[in-house]
mmCIF file of the N, C-alpha and C atoms, coordinates in Angstrom:
data_MODEL
# 
_entry.id   MODEL 
# 
loop_
_atom_site.group_PDB 
_atom_site.id 
_atom_site.type_symbol 
_atom_site.label_atom_id 
_atom_site.label_alt_id 
_atom_site.label_comp_id 
_atom_site.label_asym_id 
_atom_site.label_entity_id 
_atom_site.label_seq_id 
_atom_site.pdbx_PDB_ins_code 
_atom_site.Cartn_x 
_atom_site.Cartn_y 
_atom_site.Cartn_z 
_atom_site.occupancy 
_atom_site.B_iso_or_equiv 
_atom_site.pdbx_formal_charge 
_atom_site.auth_seq_id 
_atom_site.auth_comp_id 
_atom_site.auth_asym_id 
_atom_site.auth_atom_id 
_atom_site.pdbx_PDB_model_num 
ATOM 1   N N  . MET A 1 1  ? 0.835  -1.188 0.000   1.00 0.00 ? 1  MET A N  1 
ATOM 2   C CA . MET A 1 1  ? 0.000  0.000  0.000   1.00 0.00 ? 1  MET A CA 1 
ATOM 3   C C  . MET A 1 1  ? 0.873  1.243  0.000   1.00 0.00 ? 1  MET A C  1 
ATOM 4   N N  . GLU A 1 2  ? 0.508  2.241  -0.778  1.00 0.00 ? 2  GLU A N  1 
ATOM 5   C CA . GLU A 1 2  ? 1.269  3.489  -0.803  1.00 0.00 ? 2  GLU A CA 1 
ATOM 6   C C  . GLU A 1 2  ? 0.936  4.333  0.416   1.00 0.00 ? 2  GLU A C  1 
ATOM 7   N N  . ALA A 1 3  ? 1.819  5.289  0.721   1.00 0.00 ? 3  ALA A N  1 
ATOM 8   C CA . ALA A 1 3  ? 1.609  6.159  1.883   1.00 0.00 ? 3  ALA A CA 1 
ATOM 9   C C  . ALA A 1 3  ? 0.300  6.927  1.760   1.00 0.00 ? 3  ALA A C  1 
ATOM 10  N N  . ASN A 1 4  ? -0.020 7.418  0.565   1.00 0.00 ? 4  ASN A N  1 
ATOM 11  C CA . ASN A 1 4  ? -1.270 8.157  0.385   1.00 0.00 ? 4  ASN A CA 1 
ATOM 12  C C  . ASN A 1 4  ? -2.477 7.273  0.618   1.00 0.00 ? 4  ASN A C  1 
ATOM 13  N N  . ALA A 1 5  ? -2.407 6.040  0.180   1.00 0.00 ? 5  ALA A N  1 
ATOM 14  C CA . ALA A 1 5  ? -3.510 5.112  0.404   1.00 0.00 ? 5  ALA A CA 1 
ATOM 15  C C  . ALA A 1 5  ? -3.686 4.860  1.898   1.00 0.00 ? 5  ALA A C  1 
ATOM 16  N N  . LEU A 1 6  ? -2.574 4.711  2.614   1.00 0.00 ? 6  LEU A N  1 
ATOM 17  C CA . LEU A 1 6  ? -2.656 4.527  4.058   1.00 0.00 ? 6  LEU A CA 1 
ATOM 18  C C  . LEU A 1 6  ? -3.239 5.756  4.733   1.00 0.00 ? 6  LEU A C  1 
ATOM 19  N N  . LYS A 1 7  ? -2.831 6.927  4.268   1.00 0.00 ? 7  LYS A N  1 
ATOM 20  C CA . LYS A 1 7  ? -3.331 8.165  4.845   1.00 0.00 ? 7  LYS A CA 1 
ATOM 21  C C  . LYS A 1 7  ? -4.838 8.284  4.625   1.00 0.00 ? 7  LYS A C  1 
ATOM 22  N N  . ASN A 1 8  ? -5.290 7.904  3.431   1.00 0.00 ? 8  ASN A N  1 
ATOM 23  C CA . ASN A 1 8  ? -6.704 8.006  3.091   1.00 0.00 ? 8  ASN A CA 1 
ATOM 24  C C  . ASN A 1 8  ? -7.571 7.043  3.881   1.00 0.00 ? 8  ASN A C  1 
ATOM 25  N N  . CYS A 1 9  ? -7.029 5.901  4.299   1.00 0.00 ? 9  CYS A N  1 
ATOM 26  C CA . CYS A 1 9  ? -7.841 4.950  5.054   1.00 0.00 ? 9  CYS A CA 1 
ATOM 27  C C  . CYS A 1 9  ? -7.636 5.096  6.560   1.00 0.00 ? 9  CYS A C  1 
ATOM 28  N N  . GLY A 1 10 ? -6.928 6.121  6.980   1.00 0.00 ? 10 GLY A N  1 
ATOM 29  C CA . GLY A 1 10 ? -6.780 6.406  8.400   1.00 0.00 ? 10 GLY A CA 1 
ATOM 30  C C  . GLY A 1 10 ? -5.686 5.619  9.102   1.00 0.00 ? 10 GLY A C  1 
ATOM 31  N N  . VAL A 1 11 ? -4.840 4.932  8.364   1.00 0.00 ? 11 VAL A N  1 
ATOM 32  C CA . VAL A 1 11 ? -3.756 4.151  8.960   1.00 0.00 ? 11 VAL A CA 1 
ATOM 33  C C  . VAL A 1 11 ? -2.481 4.980  8.907   1.00 0.00 ? 11 VAL A C  1 
ATOM 34  N N  . GLU A 1 12 ? -1.817 5.117  10.048  1.00 0.00 ? 12 GLU A N  1 
ATOM 35  C CA . GLU A 1 12 ? -0.553 5.849  10.083  1.00 0.00 ? 12 GLU A CA 1 
ATOM 36  C C  . GLU A 1 12 ? 0.588  4.871  10.223  1.00 0.00 ? 12 GLU A C  1 
ATOM 37  N N  . ARG A 1 13 ? 1.624  5.089  9.441   1.00 0.00 ? 13 ARG A N  1 
ATOM 38  C CA . ARG A 1 13 ? 2.818  4.257  9.533   1.00 0.00 ? 13 ARG A CA 1 
ATOM 39  C C  . ARG A 1 13 ? 3.819  4.941  10.434  1.00 0.00 ? 13 ARG A C  1 
ATOM 40  N N  . SER A 1 14 ? 4.593  4.152  11.134  1.00 0.00 ? 14 SER A N  1 
ATOM 41  C CA . SER A 1 14 ? 5.658  4.733  11.949  1.00 0.00 ? 14 SER A CA 1 
ATOM 42  C C  . SER A 1 14 ? 6.897  4.906  11.080  1.00 0.00 ? 14 SER A C  1 
ATOM 43  N N  . PHE A 1 15 ? 7.852  5.666  11.567  1.00 0.00 ? 15 PHE A N  1 
ATOM 44  C CA . PHE A 1 15 ? 9.073  5.910  10.823  1.00 0.00 ? 15 PHE A CA 1 
ATOM 45  C C  . PHE A 1 15 ? 10.238 5.967  11.783  1.00 0.00 ? 15 PHE A C  1 
ATOM 46  N N  . ARG A 1 16 ? 11.414 5.869  11.232  1.00 0.00 ? 16 ARG A N  1 
ATOM 47  C CA . ARG A 1 16 ? 12.640 5.963  12.031  1.00 0.00 ? 16 ARG A CA 1 
ATOM 48  C C  . ARG A 1 16 ? 13.333 7.264  11.655  1.00 0.00 ? 16 ARG A C  1 
ATOM 49  N N  . LEU A 1 17 ? 13.805 7.972  12.660  1.00 0.00 ? 17 LEU A N  1 
ATOM 50  C CA . LEU A 1 17 ? 14.508 9.229  12.462  1.00 0.00 ? 17 LEU A CA 1 
ATOM 51  C C  . LEU A 1 17 ? 15.858 9.108  13.160  1.00 0.00 ? 17 LEU A C  1 
ATOM 52  N N  . SER A 1 18 ? 16.920 9.383  12.442  1.00 0.00 ? 18 SER A N  1 
ATOM 53  C CA . SER A 1 18 ? 18.236 9.351  13.085  1.00 0.00 ? 18 SER A CA 1 
ATOM 54  C C  . SER A 1 18 ? 18.919 10.689 12.861  1.00 0.00 ? 18 SER A C  1 
ATOM 55  N N  . ALA A 1 19 ? 19.801 11.020 13.780  1.00 0.00 ? 19 ALA A N  1 
ATOM 56  C CA . ALA A 1 19 ? 20.503 12.296 13.683  1.00 0.00 ? 19 ALA A CA 1 
ATOM 57  C C  . ALA A 1 19 ? 21.899 12.148 14.258  1.00 0.00 ? 19 ALA A C  1 
ATOM 58  N N  . ARG A 1 20 ? 22.780 12.969 13.778  1.00 0.00 ? 20 ARG A N  1 
ATOM 59  C CA . ARG A 1 20 ? 24.146 13.004 14.312  1.00 0.00 ? 20 ARG A CA 1 
ATOM 60  C C  . ARG A 1 20 ? 24.382 14.379 14.920  1.00 0.00 ? 20 ARG A C  1 
ATOM 61  N N  . GLY A 1 21 ? 25.063 14.391 16.023  1.00 0.00 ? 21 GLY A N  1 
ATOM 62  C CA . GLY A 1 21 ? 25.371 15.656 16.673  1.00 0.00 ? 21 GLY A CA 1 
ATOM 63  C C  . GLY A 1 21 ? 26.470 15.447 17.702  1.00 0.00 ? 21 GLY A C  1 
ATOM 64  N N  . SER A 1 22 ? 26.828 16.516 18.347  1.00 0.00 ? 22 SER A N  1 
ATOM 65  C CA . SER A 1 22 ? 27.896 16.439 19.351  1.00 0.00 ? 22 SER A CA 1 
ATOM 66  C C  . SER A 1 22 ? 27.363 15.818 20.639  1.00 0.00 ? 22 SER A C  1 
ATOM 67  N N  . ARG A 1 23 ? 28.288 15.374 21.463  1.00 0.00 ? 23 ARG A N  1 
ATOM 68  C CA . ARG A 1 23 ? 27.911 14.795 22.750  1.00 0.00 ? 23 ARG A CA 1 
ATOM 69  C C  . ARG A 1 23 ? 27.173 15.835 23.607  1.00 0.00 ? 23 ARG A C  1 
ATOM 70  N N  . SER A 1 24 ? 27.638 17.079 23.576  1.00 0.00 ? 24 SER A N  1 
ATOM 71  C CA . SER A 1 24 ? 26.986 18.116 24.395  1.00 0.00 ? 24 SER A CA 1 
ATOM 72  C C  . SER A 1 24 ? 25.557 18.379 23.923  1.00 0.00 ? 24 SER A C  1 
ATOM 73  N N  . THR A 1 25 ? 25.344 18.291 22.614  1.00 0.00 ? 25 THR A N  1 
ATOM 74  C CA . THR A 1 25 ? 23.986 18.465 22.086  1.00 0.00 ? 25 THR A CA 1 
ATOM 75  C C  . THR A 1 25 ? 23.093 17.339 22.586  1.00 0.00 ? 25 THR A C  1 
ATOM 76  N N  . MET A 1 26 ? 23.586 16.113 22.530  1.00 0.00 ? 26 MET A N  1 
ATOM 77  C CA . MET A 1 26 ? 22.809 14.961 22.983  1.00 0.00 ? 26 MET A CA 1 
ATOM 78  C C  . MET A 1 26 ? 22.509 15.063 24.470  1.00 0.00 ? 26 MET A C  1 
ATOM 79  N N  . GLU A 1 27 ? 23.486 15.480 25.244  1.00 0.00 ? 27 GLU A N  1 
ATOM 80  C CA . GLU A 1 27 ? 23.271 15.626 26.687  1.00 0.00 ? 27 GLU A CA 1 
ATOM 81  C C  . GLU A 1 27 ? 22.198 16.665 26.975  1.00 0.00 ? 27 GLU A C  1 
ATOM 82  N N  . LYS A 1 28 ? 22.213 17.752 26.224  1.00 0.00 ? 28 LYS A N  1 
ATOM 83  C CA . LYS A 1 28 ? 21.210 18.797 26.411  1.00 0.00 ? 28 LYS A CA 1 
ATOM 84  C C  . LYS A 1 28 ? 19.818 18.289 26.050  1.00 0.00 ? 28 LYS A C  1 
ATOM 85  N N  . ILE A 1 29 ? 19.726 17.548 24.946  1.00 0.00 ? 29 ILE A N  1 
ATOM 86  C CA . ILE A 1 29 ? 18.443 16.983 24.519  1.00 0.00 ? 29 ILE A CA 1 
ATOM 87  C C  . ILE A 1 29 ? 17.948 15.950 25.534  1.00 0.00 ? 29 ILE A C  1 
ATOM 88  N N  . GLU A 1 30 ? 18.856 15.105 26.028  1.00 0.00 ? 30 GLU A N  1 
ATOM 89  C CA . GLU A 1 30 ? 18.477 14.110 27.033  1.00 0.00 ? 30 GLU A CA 1 
ATOM 90  C C  . GLU A 1 30 ? 17.957 14.771 28.300  1.00 0.00 ? 30 GLU A C  1 
ATOM 91  N N  . LEU A 1 31 ? 18.635 15.814 28.756  1.00 0.00 ? 31 LEU A N  1 
ATOM 92  C CA . LEU A 1 31 ? 18.209 16.522 29.964  1.00 0.00 ? 31 LEU A CA 1 
ATOM 93  C C  . LEU A 1 31 ? 16.834 17.156 29.758  1.00 0.00 ? 31 LEU A C  1 
ATOM 94  N N  . ALA A 1 32 ? 16.646 17.789 28.617  1.00 0.00 ? 32 ALA A N  1 
ATOM 95  C CA . ALA A 1 32 ? 15.351 18.409 28.326  1.00 0.00 ? 32 ALA A CA 1 
ATOM 96  C C  . ALA A 1 32 ? 14.240 17.358 28.260  1.00 0.00 ? 32 ALA A C  1 
ATOM 97  N N  . ALA A 1 33 ? 14.541 16.205 27.681  1.00 0.00 ? 33 ALA A N  1 
ATOM 98  C CA . ALA A 1 33 ? 13.550 15.130 27.613  1.00 0.00 ? 33 ALA A CA 1 
ATOM 99  C C  . ALA A 1 33 ? 13.183 14.634 29.010  1.00 0.00 ? 33 ALA A C  1 
ATOM 100 N N  . ILE A 1 34 ? 14.187 14.470 29.857  1.00 0.00 ? 34 ILE A N  1 
ATOM 101 C CA . ILE A 1 34 ? 13.931 14.022 31.233  1.00 0.00 ? 34 ILE A CA 1 
ATOM 102 C C  . ILE A 1 34 ? 13.053 15.033 31.961  1.00 0.00 ? 34 ILE A C  1 
ATOM 103 N N  . ILE A 1 35 ? 13.405 16.307 31.842  1.00 0.00 ? 35 ILE A N  1 
ATOM 104 C CA . ILE A 1 35 ? 12.630 17.359 32.506  1.00 0.00 ? 35 ILE A CA 1 
ATOM 105 C C  . ILE A 1 35 ? 11.204 17.391 31.979  1.00 0.00 ? 35 ILE A C  1 
ATOM 106 N N  . SER A 1 36 ? 11.039 17.117 30.681  1.00 0.00 ? 36 SER A N  1 
ATOM 107 C CA . SER A 1 36 ? 9.707  17.110 30.058  1.00 0.00 ? 36 SER A CA 1 
ATOM 108 C C  . SER A 1 36 ? 8.924  15.847 30.379  1.00 0.00 ? 36 SER A C  1 
ATOM 109 N N  . GLY A 1 37 ? 9.598  14.853 30.920  1.00 0.00 ? 37 GLY A N  1 
ATOM 110 C CA . GLY A 1 37 ? 8.921  13.604 31.254  1.00 0.00 ? 37 GLY A CA 1 
ATOM 111 C C  . GLY A 1 37 ? 8.660  12.727 30.037  1.00 0.00 ? 37 GLY A C  1 
ATOM 112 N N  . THR A 1 38 ? 9.498  12.863 29.002  1.00 0.00 ? 38 THR A N  1 
ATOM 113 C CA . THR A 1 38 ? 9.339  12.056 27.794  1.00 0.00 ? 38 THR A CA 1 
ATOM 114 C C  . THR A 1 38 ? 10.643 11.344 27.474  1.00 0.00 ? 38 THR A C  1 
ATOM 115 N N  . THR A 1 39 ? 10.578 10.463 26.514  1.00 0.00 ? 39 THR A N  1 
ATOM 116 C CA . THR A 1 39 ? 11.795 9.832  26.025  1.00 0.00 ? 39 THR A CA 1 
ATOM 117 C C  . THR A 1 39 ? 12.500 10.805 25.084  1.00 0.00 ? 39 THR A C  1 
ATOM 118 N N  . VAL A 1 40 ? 13.757 10.539 24.804  1.00 0.00 ? 40 VAL A N  1 
ATOM 119 C CA . VAL A 1 40 ? 14.507 11.369 23.858  1.00 0.00 ? 40 VAL A CA 1 
ATOM 120 C C  . VAL A 1 40 ? 13.822 11.334 22.497  1.00 0.00 ? 40 VAL A C  1 
ATOM 121 N N  . SER A 1 41 ? 13.369 10.157 22.109  1.00 0.00 ? 41 SER A N  1 
ATOM 122 C CA . SER A 1 41 ? 12.700 10.010 20.817  1.00 0.00 ? 41 SER A CA 1 
ATOM 123 C C  . SER A 1 41 ? 11.426 10.853 20.757  1.00 0.00 ? 41 SER A C  1 
ATOM 124 N N  . GLN A 1 42 ? 10.589 10.750 21.785  1.00 0.00 ? 42 GLN A N  1 
ATOM 125 C CA . GLN A 1 42 ? 9.351  11.545 21.824  1.00 0.00 ? 42 GLN A CA 1 
ATOM 126 C C  . GLN A 1 42 ? 9.666  13.039 21.834  1.00 0.00 ? 42 GLN A C  1 
ATOM 127 N N  . PHE A 1 43 ? 10.668 13.421 22.602  1.00 0.00 ? 43 PHE A N  1 
ATOM 128 C CA . PHE A 1 43 ? 11.057 14.823 22.683  1.00 0.00 ? 43 PHE A CA 1 
ATOM 129 C C  . PHE A 1 43 ? 11.508 15.348 21.318  1.00 0.00 ? 43 PHE A C  1 
ATOM 130 N N  . ALA A 1 44 ? 12.349 14.572 20.632  1.00 0.00 ? 44 ALA A N  1 
ATOM 131 C CA . ALA A 1 44 ? 12.863 15.001 19.331  1.00 0.00 ? 44 ALA A CA 1 
ATOM 132 C C  . ALA A 1 44 ? 11.744 15.107 18.302  1.00 0.00 ? 44 ALA A C  1 
ATOM 133 N N  . ILE A 1 45 ? 10.850 14.128 18.288  1.00 0.00 ? 45 ILE A N  1 
ATOM 134 C CA . ILE A 1 45 ? 9.735  14.169 17.340  1.00 0.00 ? 45 ILE A CA 1 
ATOM 135 C C  . ILE A 1 45 ? 8.841  15.370 17.635  1.00 0.00 ? 45 ILE A C  1 
ATOM 136 N N  . GLN A 1 46 ? 8.527  15.595 18.907  1.00 0.00 ? 46 GLN A N  1 
ATOM 137 C CA . GLN A 1 46 ? 7.673  16.729 19.277  1.00 0.00 ? 46 GLN A CA 1 
ATOM 138 C C  . GLN A 1 46 ? 8.329  18.052 18.892  1.00 0.00 ? 46 GLN A C  1 
ATOM 139 N N  . ALA A 1 47 ? 9.616  18.195 19.163  1.00 0.00 ? 47 ALA A N  1 
ATOM 140 C CA . ALA A 1 47 ? 10.329 19.427 18.823  1.00 0.00 ? 47 ALA A CA 1 
ATOM 141 C C  . ALA A 1 47 ? 10.364 19.630 17.311  1.00 0.00 ? 47 ALA A C  1 
ATOM 142 N N  . ALA A 1 48 ? 10.607 18.563 16.577  1.00 0.00 ? 48 ALA A N  1 
ATOM 143 C CA . ALA A 1 48 ? 10.632 18.663 15.116  1.00 0.00 ? 48 ALA A CA 1 
ATOM 144 C C  . ALA A 1 48 ? 9.252  19.041 14.572  1.00 0.00 ? 48 ALA A C  1 
ATOM 145 N N  . MET A 1 49 ? 8.205  18.456 15.133  1.00 0.00 ? 49 MET A N  1 
ATOM 146 C CA . MET A 1 49 ? 6.842  18.783 14.684  1.00 0.00 ? 49 MET A CA 1 
ATOM 147 C C  . MET A 1 49 ? 6.499  20.241 14.987  1.00 0.00 ? 49 MET A C  1 
ATOM 148 N N  . GLU A 1 50 ? 6.858  20.715 16.163  1.00 0.00 ? 50 GLU A N  1 
ATOM 149 C CA . GLU A 1 50 ? 6.589  22.107 16.518  1.00 0.00 ? 50 GLU A CA 1 
ATOM 150 C C  . GLU A 1 50 ? 7.289  23.044 15.539  1.00 0.00 ? 50 GLU A C  1 
ATOM 151 N N  . LYS A 1 51 ? 8.538  22.749 15.224  1.00 0.00 ? 51 LYS A N  1 
ATOM 152 C CA . LYS A 1 51 ? 9.305  23.572 14.279  1.00 0.00 ? 51 LYS A CA 1 
ATOM 153 C C  . LYS A 1 51 ? 8.686  23.495 12.888  1.00 0.00 ? 51 LYS A C  1 
ATOM 154 N N  . ALA A 1 52 ? 8.305  22.302 12.459  1.00 0.00 ? 52 ALA A N  1 
ATOM 155 C CA . ALA A 1 52 ? 7.688  22.133 11.140  1.00 0.00 ? 52 ALA A CA 1 
ATOM 156 C C  . ALA A 1 52 ? 6.375  22.910 11.047  1.00 0.00 ? 52 ALA A C  1 
ATOM 157 N N  . GLU A 1 53 ? 5.555  22.824 12.080  1.00 0.00 ? 53 GLU A N  1 
ATOM 158 C CA . GLU A 1 53 ? 4.278  23.547 12.077  1.00 0.00 ? 53 GLU A CA 1 
ATOM 159 C C  . GLU A 1 53 ? 4.497  25.057 12.036  1.00 0.00 ? 53 GLU A C  1 
ATOM 160 N N  . ARG A 1 54 ? 5.495  25.538 12.764  1.00 0.00 ? 54 ARG A N  1 
ATOM 161 C CA . ARG A 1 54 ? 5.812  26.974 12.781  1.00 0.00 ? 54 ARG A CA 1 
ATOM 162 C C  . ARG A 1 54 ? 6.268  27.432 11.394  1.00 0.00 ? 54 ARG A C  1 
ATOM 163 N N  . ILE A 1 55 ? 7.140  26.665 10.770  1.00 0.00 ? 55 ILE A N  1 
ATOM 164 C CA . ILE A 1 55 ? 7.648  27.023 9.443   1.00 0.00 ? 55 ILE A CA 1 
ATOM 165 C C  . ILE A 1 55 ? 6.525  27.003 8.410   1.00 0.00 ? 55 ILE A C  1 
ATOM 166 N N  . LEU A 1 56 ? 5.686  25.970 8.467   1.00 0.00 ? 56 LEU A N  1 
ATOM 167 C CA . LEU A 1 56 ? 4.575  25.880 7.514   1.00 0.00 ? 56 LEU A CA 1 
ATOM 168 C C  . LEU A 1 56 ? 3.581  27.021 7.715   1.00 0.00 ? 56 LEU A C  1 
ATOM 169 N N  . ALA A 1 57 ? 3.304  27.384 8.971   1.00 0.00 ? 57 ALA A N  1 
ATOM 170 C CA . ALA A 1 57 ? 2.394  28.496 9.243   1.00 0.00 ? 57 ALA A CA 1 
ATOM 171 C C  . ALA A 1 57 ? 2.992  29.815 8.758   1.00 0.00 ? 57 ALA A C  1 
ATOM 172 N N  . ASP A 1 58 ? 4.277  30.017 9.000   1.00 0.00 ? 58 ASP A N  1 
ATOM 173 C CA . ASP A 1 58 ? 4.947  31.230 8.524   1.00 0.00 ? 58 ASP A CA 1 
ATOM 174 C C  . ASP A 1 58 ? 4.919  31.310 7.007   1.00 0.00 ? 58 ASP A C  1 
ATOM 175 N N  . ASN A 1 59 ? 5.138  30.179 6.359   1.00 0.00 ? 59 ASN A N  1 
ATOM 176 C CA . ASN A 1 59 ? 5.116  30.136 4.900   1.00 0.00 ? 59 ASN A CA 1 
ATOM 177 C C  . ASN A 1 59 ? 3.720  30.461 4.365   1.00 0.00 ? 59 ASN A C  1 
ATOM 178 N N  . GLU A 1 60 ? 2.702  29.899 5.005   1.00 0.00 ? 60 GLU A N  1 
ATOM 179 C CA . GLU A 1 60 ? 1.323  30.173 4.589   1.00 0.00 ? 60 GLU A CA 1 
ATOM 180 C C  . GLU A 1 60 ? 1.002  31.656 4.759   1.00 0.00 ? 60 GLU A C  1 
ATOM 181 N N  . LEU A 1 61 ? 1.435  32.235 5.862   1.00 0.00 ? 61 LEU A N  1 
ATOM 182 C CA . LEU A 1 61 ? 1.213  33.654 6.109   1.00 0.00 ? 61 LEU A CA 1 
ATOM 183 C C  . LEU A 1 61 ? 1.920  34.507 5.055   1.00 0.00 ? 61 LEU A C  1 
ATOM 184 N N  . ALA A 1 62 ? 3.144  34.146 4.713   1.00 0.00 ? 62 ALA A N  1 
ATOM 185 C CA . ALA A 1 62 ? 3.893  34.884 3.693   1.00 0.00 ? 62 ALA A CA 1 
ATOM 186 C C  . ALA A 1 62 ? 3.198  34.796 2.341   1.00 0.00 ? 62 ALA A C  1 
ATOM 187 N N  . GLN A 1 63 ? 2.670  33.619 2.012   1.00 0.00 ? 63 GLN A N  1 
ATOM 188 C CA . GLN A 1 63 ? 1.955  33.461 0.741   1.00 0.00 ? 63 GLN A CA 1 
ATOM 189 C C  . GLN A 1 63 ? 0.692  34.314 0.722   1.00 0.00 ? 63 GLN A C  1 
ATOM 190 N N  . LYS A 1 64 ? -0.051 34.325 1.825   1.00 0.00 ? 64 LYS A N  1 
ATOM 191 C CA . LYS A 1 64 ? -1.266 35.145 1.903   1.00 0.00 ? 64 LYS A CA 1 
ATOM 192 C C  . LYS A 1 64 ? -0.917 36.622 1.794   1.00 0.00 ? 64 LYS A C  1 
ATOM 193 N N  . HIS A 1 65 ? 0.192  37.012 2.417   1.00 0.00 ? 65 HIS A N  1 
ATOM 194 C CA . HIS A 1 65 ? 0.635  38.401 2.339   1.00 0.00 ? 65 HIS A CA 1 
ATOM 195 C C  . HIS A 1 65 ? 0.927  38.781 0.882   1.00 0.00 ? 65 HIS A C  1 
ATOM 196 N N  . GLN A 1 66 ? 1.622  37.899 0.171   1.00 0.00 ? 66 GLN A N  1 
ATOM 197 C CA . GLN A 1 66 ? 1.930  38.155 -1.243  1.00 0.00 ? 66 GLN A CA 1 
ATOM 198 C C  . GLN A 1 66 ? 0.652  38.263 -2.071  1.00 0.00 ? 66 GLN A C  1 
ATOM 199 N N  . GLU A 1 67 ? -0.318 37.382 -1.810  1.00 0.00 ? 67 GLU A N  1 
ATOM 200 C CA . GLU A 1 67 ? -1.585 37.418 -2.530  1.00 0.00 ? 67 GLU A CA 1 
ATOM 201 C C  . GLU A 1 67 ? -2.329 38.719 -2.255  1.00 0.00 ? 67 GLU A C  1 
ATOM 202 N N  . MET A 1 68 ? -2.374 39.135 -0.990  1.00 0.00 ? 68 MET A N  1 
ATOM 203 C CA . MET A 1 68 ? -3.061 40.373 -0.632  1.00 0.00 ? 68 MET A CA 1 
ATOM 204 C C  . MET A 1 68 ? -2.373 41.580 -1.260  1.00 0.00 ? 68 MET A C  1 
ATOM 205 N N  . LYS A 1 69 ? -1.047 41.566 -1.271  1.00 0.00 ? 69 LYS A N  1 
ATOM 206 C CA . LYS A 1 69 ? -0.287 42.654 -1.873  1.00 0.00 ? 69 LYS A CA 1 
ATOM 207 C C  . LYS A 1 69 ? -0.579 42.743 -3.371  1.00 0.00 ? 69 LYS A C  1 
ATOM 208 N N  . ALA A 1 70 ? -0.618 41.603 -4.036  1.00 0.00 ? 70 ALA A N  1 
ATOM 209 C CA . ALA A 1 70 ? -0.918 41.580 -5.468  1.00 0.00 ? 70 ALA A CA 1 
ATOM 210 C C  . ALA A 1 70 ? -2.326 42.106 -5.732  1.00 0.00 ? 70 ALA A C  1 
ATOM 211 N N  . LYS A 1 71 ? -3.289 41.702 -4.915  1.00 0.00 ? 71 LYS A N  1 
ATOM 212 C CA . LYS A 1 71 ? -4.670 42.190 -5.077  1.00 0.00 ? 71 LYS A CA 1 
ATOM 213 C C  . LYS A 1 71 ? -4.748 43.687 -4.831  1.00 0.00 ? 71 LYS A C  1 
ATOM 214 N N  . PHE A 1 72 ? -4.025 44.160 -3.830  1.00 0.00 ? 72 PHE A N  1 
ATOM 215 C CA . PHE A 1 72 ? -4.020 45.586 -3.519  1.00 0.00 ? 72 PHE A CA 1 
ATOM 216 C C  . PHE A 1 72 ? -3.523 46.399 -4.718  1.00 0.00 ? 72 PHE A C  1 
ATOM 217 N N  . PHE A 1 73 ? -2.397 45.969 -5.301  1.00 0.00 ? 73 PHE A N  1 
ATOM 218 C CA . PHE A 1 73 ? -1.858 46.695 -6.450  1.00 0.00 ? 73 PHE A CA 1 
ATOM 219 C C  . PHE A 1 73 ? -2.741 46.546 -7.677  1.00 0.00 ? 73 PHE A C  1 
ATOM 220 N N  . GLN A 1 74 ? -3.433 45.421 -7.805  1.00 0.00 ? 74 GLN A N  1 
ATOM 221 C CA . GLN A 1 74 ? -4.367 45.241 -8.904  1.00 0.00 ? 74 GLN A CA 1 
ATOM 222 C C  . GLN A 1 74 ? -5.527 46.232 -8.781  1.00 0.00 ? 74 GLN A C  1 
ATOM 223 N N  . VAL A 1 75 ? -6.032 46.402 -7.567  1.00 0.00 ? 75 VAL A N  1 
ATOM 224 C CA . VAL A 1 75 ? -7.117 47.358 -7.338  1.00 0.00 ? 75 VAL A CA 1 
ATOM 225 C C  . VAL A 1 75 ? -6.626 48.774 -7.622  1.00 0.00 ? 75 VAL A C  1 
ATOM 226 N N  . LEU A 1 76 ? -5.424 49.106 -7.196  1.00 0.00 ? 76 LEU A N  1 
ATOM 227 C CA . LEU A 1 76 ? -4.871 50.430 -7.481  1.00 0.00 ? 76 LEU A CA 1 
ATOM 228 C C  . LEU A 1 76 ? -4.743 50.663 -8.973  1.00 0.00 ? 76 LEU A C  1 
ATOM 229 N N  . ASP A 1 77 ? -4.273 49.663 -9.699  1.00 0.00 ? 77 ASP A N  1 
ATOM 230 C CA . ASP A 1 77 ? -4.144 49.771 -11.166 1.00 0.00 ? 77 ASP A CA 1 
ATOM 231 C C  . ASP A 1 77 ? -5.500 50.000 -11.810 1.00 0.00 ? 77 ASP A C  1 
ATOM 232 N N  . GLU A 1 78 ? -6.521 49.326 -11.305 1.00 0.00 ? 78 GLU A N  1 
ATOM 233 C CA . GLU A 1 78 ? -7.863 49.460 -11.876 1.00 0.00 ? 78 GLU A CA 1 
ATOM 234 C C  . GLU A 1 78 ? -8.458 50.841 -11.585 1.00 0.00 ? 78 GLU A C  1 
ATOM 235 N N  . LEU A 1 79 ? -8.082 51.425 -10.468 1.00 0.00 ? 79 LEU A N  1 
ATOM 236 C CA . LEU A 1 79 ? -8.589 52.760 -10.109 1.00 0.00 ? 79 LEU A CA 1 
ATOM 237 C C  . LEU A 1 79 ? -7.946 53.856 -10.939 1.00 0.00 ? 79 LEU A C  1 
ATOM 238 N N  . TYR A 1 80 ? -6.708 53.672 -11.319 1.00 0.00 ? 80 TYR A N  1 
ATOM 239 C CA . TYR A 1 80 ? -5.987 54.733 -12.025 1.00 0.00 ? 80 TYR A CA 1 
ATOM 240 C C  . TYR A 1 80 ? -5.669 54.271 -13.374 1.00 0.00 ? 80 TYR A C  1 
# 
């Protein structure tokens, strides 16, 4: 089954995420995960999702801004 087919029938597949970083980075992530009461894996996925959602929202806002700007100048052109 393709990923889209799984998505359409409500089935979610799990995935593996790996990363390389310095020991100090890992220690910081581990400490933050412990303080948050989650595993390192859960913490990393949650942090990545939060960042992804923020970037996608910012991108959507920028696109809407461009569309509004284009409409504004179109209206100005039509007036003059």
